[in-house]
N, C-alpha and C positions, 0 to 999 in steps of 0.2 A: 382395362382401358376400353371405353365405348367409342366406336368409330362408325361413322356413316359415310357411305360412298354415294356421290351425286354426279350427274352428268353422263351416266351410262345408259344404254338402251335397256338392258336386262342382263341377268346371268341365269343360264347361258344364253348367248345371243350371237348373231353374226357381227363380225367386226373386231378390229384389233384392240379397241379400248375395252370392250366387253371381256375379251380374253384376258387382258391385262388385269382387270379388276377381279376376275374369277381366280386367277392364279395367286395374286397378292392377298386378296381377302381370305381365301381358304387357308393360306399359311398363317395368317394372323390369328385365325380361329384356332388352329392347332397349337399356337403359342399361348392360348388362354384369353385372348381378347374377344370382346363382343363386336361383331361386324354386321351392320345393316346396309343392304344395297337397295337404293330407290330405283324402281323399275317402271318402264312405260308399258301400259296394258297391251298395246298392239304388238309387242315383241314377246309376250308371255304366252306359253301354252296352257298355263294353269294360273290360279290366283296366288295370293300371298302364301308363303310357306318357306321352309328352309331349303337351301341348296348348298351342298358341301359345307354345312355348318353355318352358313351365312343366312341371316334373316332377310327375307325379301318383302319390301313394302311397295305396293303399287299406288302411284298417284297419277293424275291425269294432266294433260296439257293440250295444246292446240296442234293438230296434225298438220303436216306440210313441211317441205324441206327448209323453209326459212324460220319457222316458229317452234318446231317440235322440241328440240333440245333445250332452248331457252325457257319456254313456258313450262316444260316438265320440271326443269331444275327449280323454277320459281315455286311450284306447288310442293315439290319435295322439300325445298328449303323451309317453307312455311310450316310443313309438318315436322321437320327435324327441329325447328326452333322451339317447339313445344315439348321436346324430350331432352333428357339429360345426357347429351353426348359430350365427350371430351374433345373429339376431333371431327370436323366436317371436311372430308377429303373430296374436293371437286376435280373432275377430270375434263379437260378441254378449255380452250380460251373463250369459246362462246358461252358455255355455262358459267365460266369464271367471271363474266360481267356482273353476276349477281353477288360477288364477294362483298361489296359494301353493305348490301342489304342483309346478308347472312351474318356479317360481323355485328351489325347493330341489333339484330333480332335475338341473338342468344349469346351465351358465354363461351361456346365452343371455339377452339382455335381453328382457323381456316388454312388448310393446305391445298394449294392449287398445282396440279400436274399438267404441264403443257405437252400435248402429244403431237402438235404440229402447228404451223402458222396458218390457221384455217382460213383467214381472210384472203389468202392468195389462191384459193381454189377457184377453178373456172366456173363452177356452178353459181357462184354469187355474183350479183350485179354490183354496180359501183356503190349504191346506197347501202346494201347489205354488207359489203366489204368494209366500208367506212365505219359502220356501226360495230362490226366485229373488232376492228382495230381499236376503236375507242373503248370497247369492252376490255381489250387486252391492257390498255392503259390503266383503266379503273382497277382491274384485278391485281395488276402489279403493285398498285399503291395500297390496296386494302387487305390483301391476303397476308396472313402472318408469315408464311413461307411459300416460295415458288420453286417448283422442281421441273426440270426439263428432262425429256427422255433421251436427248442427244446434245452433244457439244455445239452443233450448229444452231440449235434453238437457244441454248444458253448465251451464245455469243450475240445473237440478234437482240435478245432482251437487254443484255448488258450495254450494248452499243447504242441501240435505238431508244430504249426506255430508261436507261440510267439506273438500273436496279440490279441487285445481286441475286443470282439464281444458282441453285445447286443442280448437279447432274446425277441422276440415279440410273445406271444402265439397266435396260430391259432384259429380263431373264428369258430363258427358253428351256424346255425339258429335252433331255437327250433320250429319244424314243427307242424302243425295240423296232427292228426293221422287218416288216412283214414280207412274206413271199408274194409273187405275182398271181393272185387268184382273181380278185374282183375286177381288176383292170381288163381282164379278158372279156368281160361283159361289154366293154366299150370298144372291142376289137383291137386292143393294144397288146404289144409284147414288150418285155423288159428291154430297155435300152433303145427302143425304136420310136421314141417320140420326145419332143420338147414340151416343157410344161411351164405354165404360169398360173398363179392364183391371185385374183384381184377383182375389185369391184369394177363395173362397167361405167367408168367416168373418165372424162378426157385426161385428167392429170395422171392417170395410170399408164398412159401411152400405149394402150393396147392396139390402137390403129397403126402405130409404127411397127409393132411386132407382126401384125398380120401382113402388112405391106412388105416387110423385109422377108418374111417366110415365103411368101408367094414367089419371090425371085430366086429362091434357093433350088439348086439341082440336087435333091435328096429324096430318098424313099421314106424318110421319117415323117411322122405326123406332128401336128401342133395341137396341144390340148390347153384350153384356157378355161379354168374353173372359177366361177364367181357369180355374183348376183347383181341385180339392178333394182333400184327403188322405183324408177319411173322409166317407161319405154319411150324415151325421147328419140330425136333424130340420130343422136350418137349411137345409142343402143341398137337401133334398127340398122344402122350402117354396119356395125360389127356383125350382127346376126345374119346379114345378107351375104357375108363371106363364108358362111358355113358350107362345108362340103365333105367328101370322104376323107380329106386330108386335114381339115381344120375342124376341130370338135369343140363344142360348148356344152359340157354336161351339166351346167348350173352350179349352184352352191353345194359344196360337198363337205362332209365331216367324216370322222371315224376312220375305219380301216381303208375304205376306198381312197380317201384323201391321202392317208399315209402311204399307200401303195403307189399313188401317182408321184409323190415326192421321191420315194425310195428308188423307183425303177425308171425315172426319166433319164435321158441321156444328158440333157442340159436344162437347168432351171433358168428362166429369163425374167428379169424384172425391169421393164422399160419405163419406169415412172418418170414423170416430169416434176413431181412434187411429192414429198413424203415427210412424215414426222420421224419415225424410225420404223422401218418395215418389219413387222413380225413375220410376214411371209418369207422374207429373205432369211431371217433367223431360223424359221422352220425348215427351209430348204437346206441350210448349212447343217442343222441338227440331224438331217437324214443323210448327210454325206454328199449332197448334190454339188456338182460343178455349177456355180452360179455366174451368169453373165448379167450385169446390172448397169443401168445408166449411171453416169459419173456425178450425180448430184451429191452434195455433202452428206445427206442422210444415208444414202446407200453405201458410200465409202465408209462411213462410220459403222454401219451394220456389218459390212463384209470383214472388217479388220484386216488380217493378213491373207484372206482367202479370196478366191474368185477372180473374175475378169470384168473389165468395164468397157463401155463404149460412150461416145459423145452423146449427151442427153439431147433429146428432141431432134436427132439426126438419123433418119432411117437408113441412110447409106452407110453410116458408121456401124449401125446395128447389123446390117446385112454382111458387111465385111468381117466383123468379129464372129458372127455365126458361121460363115464360110470357113474361117480359120480354125475354129474349134471343131467343126465337123471333119476337117482334114487332119486333125491332131488328136486322135482318141487317147493316146497315152497321157497327154496333158490333162485331158478331161478326167481320166481315171485317177490320176495322181491327187486330185482334189479331195478324195474321199476321207482319208485319214486326217489331213490337215483341217478340214472343216469340222469334223467331229471332235477333234482335240480342242480346237478353239472354243467351241460351244461349251464343252465340259469345263474348261478352265476359266473362261471369261464371261459367259452368259448363263448365269445360274440364278434361278428364282429365289433360292434361299439367301443368296447374297443381296439380291434386290430387297427382300423382306427385311433383312438385317438393317439395311440403310434406312428404310422407312420407319422401322421400329425405333431406331435411334433418333430420327428426326422428330417423331411424335413426342418422345421423351424430352427432347431438347425444348420444344415450344411449350410443353407443359411444365417446364422447370424441374423435371426429374433428372437424376444423375445419368450421365451418358459416358460410356468408356472413353478415355482420353484418346485412344487410337482408333476411334470410330471413323469409318470411311466418310460418313456424311459430315462429320465435324471437319475433317480435312478438306473436303470439297467446298464446304461453306466458307472456310477461311481463305481459300485460294481462288475462289470463283472469279472475283473481279479482275484478277491479273492473269489467269490461265489462258493460254492460246490453244486453238484447236490443233489436234495431232492426228490429222487424217491425210 
């Protein structure tokens, strides 16, 4: 089977969608499929070539927060239409607006994975949000199959757009837990800091976390790791709060990031809007006690684990942080529960199983009768969220 992935920055690259494509695509390659990922040049350290068995093809688009994803998907789609792919797998509702064109331009089946309701993000103005919503309508009508990363997204599409959507749970790897070595370079000790990993955009709620932390009577530090595409007023406001207790080490990967997850006292996810947070799943995979806002996406990612506070309410966040800091046993008890949940319910191999069955289904190939994607597809219209 020949599969092309569109709508992603690059592999590897910053961001949850890039990580999603990397994990899914590399496993599809291991199963004997040919996978091509269309990448944007400004997110690549090097040119075309393979990465984890996936072929990378670079096409260009117009840079800028409003046009980057859409125009790059257009050039990638035009390139893909000239090649003999079986599946064009598009990621994101913005790039998905091109589903009608992709369907007309070639014979490949169009699979659209929705990672979030992007038009609700605060960075978009009214015109851009309206265009993205219209793109969601078009993609819903013209893609051969639509997949949501969470039940709350499936429910929205079913209720608002009147279409059937399958849910494929996002996987996560269960990592080895490193000792506290590199965090010492940041002046940190195991168990002596709170941690959050997120982009510096308003919908991540980092301003609420900083405000709530400042009011805590604690000797612990706060570490927020993440990046920003544009140093706007919001980013400058956050960076202005930097001091010896509030650290912004930037975008991190590898061992240092794993150490920060492993040795934090509490992982905090204050999001106002999410698709399905891979950062929350990463935290759980490292055995973290997670405190997250009570938006549907976070509730779904947490499963039976963690604690929540009222979204967009810094007072609620402050109160829950105070309670957790005063109850270290409850924090420690989360370790085994979180790791067990990830191992049993959030597995990339299971995610790949479901996509492989979905690809076979749309291509008219035999699919096992007990396939999870088959069952999800049959029951999607009637299923209610269980969060």
